[in-house]
C-alpha positions in Angstrom: 30.8 17.0 46.7 28.6 20.1 47.0 26.6 18.7 49.9 29.9 18.5 51.8 30.0 22.3 51.7 26.4 23.4 51.5 24.7 20.5 53.4 21.6 18.9 52.0 20.8 21.8 49.7 23.7 20.5 47.5 22.2 17.0 47.1 20.4 17.8 43.8 23.6 18.9 42.1 25.5 16.0 43.5 22.8 13.6 42.0 22.8 15.4 38.7 26.7 15.2 38.4 26.4 11.4 38.5 23.0 11.1 36.6 24.3 12.8 33.5 27.1 10.2 33.1 29.9 12.9 32.9 32.5 10.4 34.4 31.8 7.8 31.6 31.7 10.5 28.8 35.1 11.9 30.0 36.7 8.5 30.1 35.4 7.7 26.6 36.1 11.1 25.0 38.9 13.0 26.5 41.8 11.4 24.8 40.4 11.4 21.3 38.1 14.4 21.3 40.4 17.1 23.0 43.2 18.4 21.0 46.8 18.1 22.4 47.0 21.9 22.4 44.0 22.3 24.6 45.1 19.5 26.9 48.1 21.6 27.6 45.9 24.6 28.4 43.5 22.8 30.7 46.3 20.8 32.5 48.3 24.0 33.1 45.2 25.7 34.5 44.7 22.8 36.8 48.3 23.3 38.0 47.6 26.9 38.7 44.5 26.2 40.8 46.3 23.5 42.8 49.2 25.8 43.4 46.9 28.6 44.7 45.2 26.0 46.9 48.6 24.9 48.3 49.6 28.5 49.2 46.1 29.6 50.4 44.9 26.5 52.3 42.5 28.6 54.4 40.5 29.3 51.3 39.9 25.6 50.5 36.3 24.7 51.3 36.4 21.0 50.6 39.9 19.5 50.8 38.8 16.3 49.2 38.2 18.1 45.9 41.9 18.7 45.4 44.0 18.2 43.4 41.9 19.7 40.6 42.2 17.7 37.3 41.1 18.3 33.8 38.5 15.7 34.4 37.0 17.6 37.2 36.9 20.8 35.2 35.4 19.2 32.1 32.8 17.3 34.2 31.8 20.5 36.0 31.5 22.3 32.6 29.2 19.5 31.3 27.1 19.7 34.4 26.7 23.6 34.0 25.8 23.1 30.3 23.3 20.3 31.0 21.6 22.7 33.5 21.7 25.5 30.9 20.0 23.1 28.5 17.1 22.9 31.1 18.0 19.3 31.9 17.8 19.9 35.6 14.3 21.3 35.2 13.1 18.3 33.3 14.7 15.9 36.0 12.8 17.9 38.7 9.6 17.7 36.8 10.0 13.9 36.5 10.7 13.6 40.2 7.7 15.7 41.0 5.5 14.0 38.4 4.6 17.3 36.8 5.5 16.7 33.2 3.0 18.8 31.3 4.7 21.6 29.5 3.7 25.2 30.4 3.4 27.9 27.8 4.3 30.6 30.4 7.7 32.1 30.2 9.7 32.0 33.3 8.8 35.0 35.4 12.3 35.3 36.9 13.4 38.8 35.9 16.7 38.1 34.2 18.1 39.2 30.9 21.2 39.8 28.8 21.8 42.2 26.0 24.1 42.5 23.1 24.3 45.1 20.3 26.5 45.5 17.3 26.6 48.3 14.8 28.8 48.6 11.7 30.1 51.6 9.8 27.0 51.9 7.6 25.2 53.3 10.7 27.9 54.9 12.7 28.8 58.6 12.3 32.6 58.0 12.8 32.8 54.9 10.5 33.8 52.7 13.5 32.2 49.3 14.5 30.5 49.1 18.0 29.9 46.1 20.2 28.1 46.0 23.5 28.9 42.9 25.7 26.3 43.0 28.5 25.4 39.5 29.7 23.3 39.5 32.9 24.3 37.0 35.6 24.3 36.8 39.4 26.4 39.6 40.9 28.2 37.1 43.2 28.7 33.3 43.5 30.0 30.5 41.3 28.4 31.8 38.0 29.1 35.5 38.5 31.5 37.1 36.1 35.0 38.2 36.8 37.3 40.1 34.6 40.6 38.9 33.1 43.1 40.0 30.5 44.6 36.8 29.1 47.9 37.3 27.2 50.3 34.6 26.2 53.6 34.4 24.3 51.9 32.1 21.8 49.4 34.8 20.4 46.5 34.9 22.8 45.6 38.5 23.8 42.0 38.8 25.0 40.2 40.9 27.6 36.8 39.8 28.9 35.0 37.9 31.5 34.7 34.2 32.7 33.4 32.1 35.6 35.6 30.5 38.1 36.8 27.2 36.8 37.1 28.2 33.1 40.6 27.9 31.6 39.7 30.7 29.0 37.6 33.8 28.4 33.9 33.2 27.7 32.8 36.6 26.5 35.3 39.3 25.4 37.5 41.1 22.8 40.8 40.4 21.3 42.9 42.5 18.9 40.8 41.3 16.0 37.2 40.7 17.1 34.8 40.4 20.0 31.6 38.7 21.0 28.9 38.6 23.6 26.5 35.8 24.8 22.9 36.0 25.7 20.8 33.1 26.9 18.5 31.7 24.3 15.6 29.2 24.7 15.4 26.7 21.8 14.1 23.3 22.7 17.3 21.3 23.4 16.0 18.7 25.8 13.5 15.9 25.4 11.8 13.5 27.8 10.7 10.0 26.7 8.0 7.9 28.4 9.2 4.2 28.3 6.6 1.5 27.7 7.5 -1.2 30.3 7.0 -4.9 29.9 3.7 -6.1 31.5 5.4 -8.8 33.5 9.3 -8.6 33.4 10.8 -6.0 35.6 13.0 -3.3 34.1 12.3 -4.2 30.5 11.1 -1.6 28.2 9.7 -2.0 24.6 11.3 -0.4 21.5 9.3 -1.3 18.4 9.0 -5.1 18.4 11.7 -5.9 21.0 12.3 -5.5 24.7 15.5 -4.0 26.1 16.7 -4.1 29.6 17.2 -0.9 31.7 20.6 -0.7 33.3 20.3 0.0 37.0 22.7 2.6 38.5 23.1 4.3 41.9 24.2 7.7 42.8 26.3 7.9 46.0 25.2 10.9 48.1 25.7 12.0 51.7 22.7 13.1 53.7 23.1 15.1 56.8 20.7 14.8 59.8 21.2 16.5 63.1 24.9 17.0 62.3 25.4 13.5 61.4 26.3 12.3 57.8 24.8 9.2 56.4 25.8 7.7 53.0 22.7 7.0 50.8 22.2 5.6 47.3 19.7 7.2 44.8 18.5 4.9 42.1 18.4 5.8 38.5 18.8 3.8 35.1 20.2 4.0 31.7 18.2 3.4 28.6 19.1 3.9 24.9 17.3 7.3 25.1 19.4 8.5 28.0 19.6 8.5 31.8 16.2 7.5 33.2 14.2 8.0 36.4 11.2 6.2 37.8 8.2 8.2 39.4 4.6 7.4 40.3 3.6 7.3 36.6 6.4 5.2 35.2 9.9 5.4 33.7 11.1 8.5 31.9 14.3 9.2 30.1 16.1 12.5 29.5 18.0 13.3 26.3 19.9 16.4 25.3 23.0 16.9 23.2 24.9 18.2 26.3 25.0 14.6 27.5 27.3 13.7 24.6 29.7 16.6 24.3 32.8 17.6 26.4 34.4 20.0 23.9 32.7 23.3 24.9 35.7 24.7 26.8 37.9 24.0 23.9 35.5 25.7 21.5 35.5 28.8 23.7 39.4 28.7 23.6 39.3 28.6 19.8 36.9 31.5 19.7 39.4 33.3 22.0 42.2 32.6 19.4 40.3 33.5 16.3 41.8 36.4 14.2 38.9 36.7 11.6 35.2 36.1 11.2 36.1 33.0 9.2 38.2 31.5 12.0 35.5 32.4 14.5 32.7 30.9 12.4 34.8 27.7 11.9 35.1 27.5 15.8 31.4 27.6 15.9 31.3 24.7 13.5 32.7 22.5 16.3 29.2 22.4 17.6 30.3 21.9 21.2 28.3 24.7 22.8 24.8 23.6 23.5 23.3 27.1 23.5 23.6 30.9 23.7 23.0 33.7 21.4 26.1 35.3 20.0 26.5 38.9 19.0 29.8 39.6 17.1 31.8 42.4 15.7 35.3 42.8 14.3 37.9 45.2 13.1 37.0 44.4 9.4 33.6 46.0 10.1 31.8 42.6 10.2 28.8 42.2 12.5 27.0 39.0 13.0 24.3 37.4 15.2 23.3 33.7 15.7 20.9 31.8 17.9 23.5 29.1 18.5 22.7 25.8 19.9 22.7 22.0 19.7 19.2 21.3 18.6 18.1 17.8 17.8 16.8 16.9 14.3 13.5 15.4 15.5 11.0 13.1 13.6 7.8 15.0 12.5 4.5 14.3 14.0 5.2 14.4 17.7 4.6 16.9 20.5 8.2 17.7 21.3 7.3 20.3 23.8 5.9 17.7 26.0 6.8 14.0 26.8 7.2 11.9 23.6 6.9 8.1 23.3 10.0 6.1 24.3 8.9 2.9 22.5 10.0 3.5 18.9 13.3 4.2 17.2 11.5 6.9 15.3 11.8 9.3 18.2 15.5 8.4 19.1 17.3 11.3 17.4 21.0 11.1 17.1 21.9 14.3 15.0 21.7 18.0 15.6 21.3 21.0 13.1 24.5 22.4 11.6 25.6 25.9 12.5 24.6 26.9 8.9 21.0 25.8 9.6 20.5 28.1 12.7 18.8 31.5 12.6 21.6 34.0 11.9 22.3 37.5 10.3 25.6 38.6 8.8 26.4 42.1 7.5 22.7 43.3 7.4 21.8 46.2 5.3 20.4 47.9 8.3 23.9 48.1 9.8 22.9 46.6 13.2 22.1 43.2 15.0 20.8 43.0 18.6 19.4 40.4 21.0 17.8 40.8 24.5 16.8 37.1 25.1 13.9 37.6 22.7 13.0 35.9 19.4 16.0 35.5 16.9 13.4 36.3 14.1 13.7 40.0 15.1 17.4 40.4 15.4 17.9 43.2 12.9 15.6 45.3 10.6 12.7 43.6 8.9 14.4 43.1 5.6 17.4 41.4 7.3 15.8 39.2 9.9 15.8 35.4 9.6 12.6 34.1 8.1 10.7 32.2 10.8 9.0 30.0 8.2 12.4 28.5 7.2 12.8 26.8 10.5 11.0 23.8 11.9 8.6 24.6 14.8 10.2 21.6 16.6 13.4 23.6 17.0 11.3 25.6 19.7 12.8 29.0 19.0 11.4 32.0 20.9 8.8 34.0 19.1 8.2 36.8 21.7 9.6 40.2 22.3 10.1 41.7 25.8 10.6 45.2 27.1 14.3 45.3 26.5 14.1 44.2 23.0 11.4 46.7 22.3 13.3 49.5 23.8 16.5 48.6 22.0 14.7 48.5 18.6 12.9 51.7 19.3 16.2 53.5 20.2 18.1 52.1 17.3 15.4 53.1 14.8 15.3 56.6 16.2 18.7 57.4 14.6 19.7 57.6 11.0 23.3 57.4 12.2 24.7 56.7 15.6 27.6 58.1 17.4 29.5 56.4 20.2 27.6 58.4 23.0 24.3 57.5 21.4 25.5 53.8 21.4 26.4 54.0 25.1 23.1 55.6 26.0 21.2 52.7 24.3 23.1 50.2 26.3 22.4 52.1 29.5 18.7 52.7 28.6 16.6 52.1 31.7 13.0 53.0 30.5 10.0 50.7 30.0 8.3 51.1 26.7 4.6 52.0 26.3 2.8 49.7 26.4 4.6 47.2 28.7 6.1 44.2 27.0 6.8 41.8 29.7 7.1 38.3 28.2 5.8 36.6 31.2 2.8 38.8 32.1 0.6 41.6 30.9 0.8 44.6 33.1 -1.0 47.0 30.8 -4.4 46.7 32.7 -2.6 48.9 35.3 -2.9 51.9 32.9 -6.6 51.2 32.1 -7.9 51.5 35.7 -9.7 54.5 36.8 -7.9 56.0 39.8 -11.2 57.4 41.1 -12.8 54.0 41.6 -9.9 53.1 44.0 -9.9 55.9 46.6 -7.6 54.0 49.0 -4.8 53.8 46.6 -5.6 56.7 44.2 -2.2 58.4 44.7 -0.2 55.4 44.0 -2.3 54.5 41.0 -2.0 57.9 39.6 1.7 58.0 40.2 2.2 54.8 38.2 0.1 55.9 35.4 2.0 59.3 35.1 5.5 57.8 35.7 8.0 58.4 33.0 8.9 54.7 33.3 12.6 55.4 34.0 14.3 53.3 36.6 16.4 56.1 38.1 17.4 55.9 41.8 15.9 59.3 42.4 12.6 58.5 40.8 9.5 58.1 43.2 7.6 56.5 40.4 10.3 53.9 40.0 10.4 53.3 43.8 6.6 52.8 43.8 6.8 50.4 40.8 9.5 48.3 42.3 7.6 47.7 45.6 4.4 47.2 43.7 6.1 44.6 41.4 7.3 42.6 44.4 3.9 42.8 46.1 2.2 41.7 42.8 4.6 38.6 42.3 3.0 36.3 44.8 -0.5 37.2 43.6 0.4 36.6 40.0 1.9 33.2 40.9 -1.4 32.2 42.6 -3.5 33.0 39.5 -4.8 30.2 37.5 -3.7 29.7 33.9 -3.9 31.5 31.6 -2.4 34.1 33.9 -4.4 37.2 33.1 -4.0 39.9 35.9 -7.5 41.2 36.9 -7.8 44.8 38.3 -8.6 43.2 41.6 -5.0 41.8 41.9 -3.5 45.0 40.8 -5.6 46.8 43.5 -4.6 44.2 46.1 -0.9 44.6 45.2 -1.2 48.4 45.6 -2.9 48.1 49.0 0.1 46.0 50.0 2.4 48.5 48.5 0.9 51.2 50.5 1.1 49.2 53.8 4.7 48.3 53.0 5.8 51.9 52.3 4.1 53.2 55.5 5.6 50.4 57.6 9.1 50.7 56.5 9.6 54.2 55.2 6.8 56.2 56.9 5.8 57.8 53.6 4.3 57.1 50.3 7.0 58.9 48.4 9.9 56.4 48.3 12.6 56.9 45.6 13.9 53.8 44.0 17.4 54.3 45.5 15.9 54.4 49.0 14.4 51.0 48.5 16.9 49.3 46.2 20.6 49.0 47.1 23.8 47.7 45.7 25.5 46.1 48.7 29.0 44.8 49.2 30.2 44.1 52.7 29.4 47.1 54.7 29.1 49.3 51.7 25.6 50.2 50.5 24.7 52.6 47.7 21.4 53.5 45.9 21.1 51.7 42.6 19.2 52.0 39.2 17.3 49.3 37.3 14.1 47.2 37.5 13.1 43.8 36.0 13.4 43.7 32.2 14.6 47.3 31.5 17.8 47.2 29.4 19.7 47.8 32.6 17.8 45.0 34.3 18.0 44.3 38.0 16.6 41.6 40.2 16.6 42.0 44.0 15.9 40.1 47.2 15.0 41.4 50.8 17.9 43.1 52.5 17.1 44.9 55.8 14.7 47.5 57.2 12.4 47.1 54.3 15.0 47.5 51.7 16.1 45.2 49.0 19.5 44.4 47.5 20.2 43.6 43.8 21.6 40.1 43.3 21.6 39.6 39.5 21.2 41.5 36.3 23.6 44.2 35.1 27.0 42.5 36.0 29.9 42.7 33.5 29.8 45.4 30.9 32.3 45.7 28.2 31.9 48.3 25.4 34.2 48.1 22.3 34.8 50.5 19.4 36.9 49.0 16.5 38.8 51.8 14.9 41.7 51.9 12.4 44.1 52.0 15.3 42.6 48.9 16.9 39.9 48.2 19.5 39.1 50.9 22.2 37.8 49.1 25.2 35.9 50.3 28.4 34.5 48.1 31.0 33.0 47.9 34.5 31.8 45.3 36.9 29.2 45.5 39.6 31.5 45.3 42.8 35.3 44.9 42.0 37.8 42.5 40.9 38.3 40.8 44.3 36.2 38.7 46.5 38.5 39.3 49.4 36.9 41.9 51.8 40.4 43.2 52.8 41.3 44.1 49.2 41.1 47.6 47.9 39.3 46.0 44.8 36.6 44.5 46.9 34.1 47.2 45.9 36.1 49.9 44.1 34.0 49.9 41.0 30.7 50.2 42.6 30.4 54.0 42.2 31.4 53.8 38.4 28.8 51.1 38.0 26.1 52.9 39.8 26.7 56.1 37.7 26.7 54.4 34.3 30.5 55.0 34.0 33.3 52.7 32.9 37.0 52.4 33.2 39.3 52.5 30.1 41.1 49.3 29.2 43.7 48.2 26.9 45.1 45.1 25.2 48.6 46.6 25.0 50.7 44.6 27.3 53.5 47.1 27.6 50.9 49.8 28.9 49.5 47.2 31.3 52.9 46.3 32.8 54.0 50.0 32.9 51.0 50.9 35.0 50.9 47.7 37.1 50.9 48.1 40.9 52.5 44.6 41.3 54.1 42.0 39.2 54.6 38.4 40.3 55.0 34.9 39.2 53.1 32.0 40.8 56.3 30.2 41.6 
């Protein structure tokens, strides 16, 4: 139904929602695969959403969506997890007939961080956990904070997306965890070998099978009028299938066969120990995401979690594989125990910043890359954030809590740069005297301390330069090696941009980059792929506004008295512009500060401004 709200830009999601077969999967799996306990949770959550819609009808965007049901929520969750498994990217490649795999890492400057340190490396003997996932600051997959406390034992504080019946990252009285996005190979595309004469017949070994034709019902809008249309697709034994100019291709990923992800997160919410938490992971319902974990018993843990197919050897699984043999038709995934992970390392720490799982602690504690099949497709690269975090951690013999917080809020690039999607180091090798038209800018970038402070003129120059370089970089042929000529051209454009919009070549980062909420606009820190990463889009008068990166931040110190928690979110806890909480955390966020939180229900209620019941 997204096209009903967004127009034709929603057609892609509307097609995917039908293409992945979530309706059929729900019908086949809900009754037997979902526990009675979780059915009660998700049904109660649906009642809550529907009650809110009844009493706030002016906020309902598409009335036909209501009433919300467990089926709608679970189908939506499966769609999001199919997308997080890059299923949508492969569908788009099939449609565009561009199926060759690219070795280039996505240049979109996103990132998440997690860091856990146990008592062997902390000065006060406590255990620290940083929950710092990076998401859009607004929209359907932006974080919001909630404290969920029931009379049946749940007591957890963390963050979730709209539509989730439980917390997705957070801390309870016993333990906490963070997610960061990982990139193992979870999705495959199969080229079908069609019968030379009979339509819609494809060969599998020594027999031919029939494709099952299907049609997705969509609504196309033209000149204000709505026209129902049908988009063809097919079903094969390999998975949902599309036809393009080159032939028929099927998409297969474990997310197509699993609806229990929300229940697994709920069981992670309810865990009271590492054993219970690990047993929840053994459900194997989450198709991806790194996990950084810490608990009150001083246990720290990292895993590159995911549903990764057990594939036949001898095929190029990064690219399209043959769909004409049962040899390529995988039907199992690796168990949790078979994935890269670290528990209680001698080093006393684990960390992840969307980089390789094979460097998630100190060298003696890291998972051995040689123990894992290359067909699993795990990352092997570092980035600026992972490099800085490791450098900062290794600079301390013992870490106190303020040191820990300073690591989390680090906003400096390493030397040399370690962007995983491009090499910017030729910038430092250019002789400024050879480029008289941009000498001051080049000298400034080479002398810059690489800190993304709002007051930094070097950071402001780099931010504008980065945005001017991006289109030039995308136009380069592969392999994308940036020549000095492209850097020079980007700096020429930077100079022109500064003079046009700011009338000066000395532009602090905070004058160029803003945190914007309604009519409120403040200078903000951060650049792509620093630990406090930020990505921005054009705003007004030559300025940009941040739209993703640092979003929800939760810092936890497990002590003998229980977890001490502080948190902050980029704007506030309300999307309503007339609410005092629409933007009341912006200054805290911009100044690397947090608010103290508690899991103590009595303290929360004693300090509440308002108490109410949905009835």
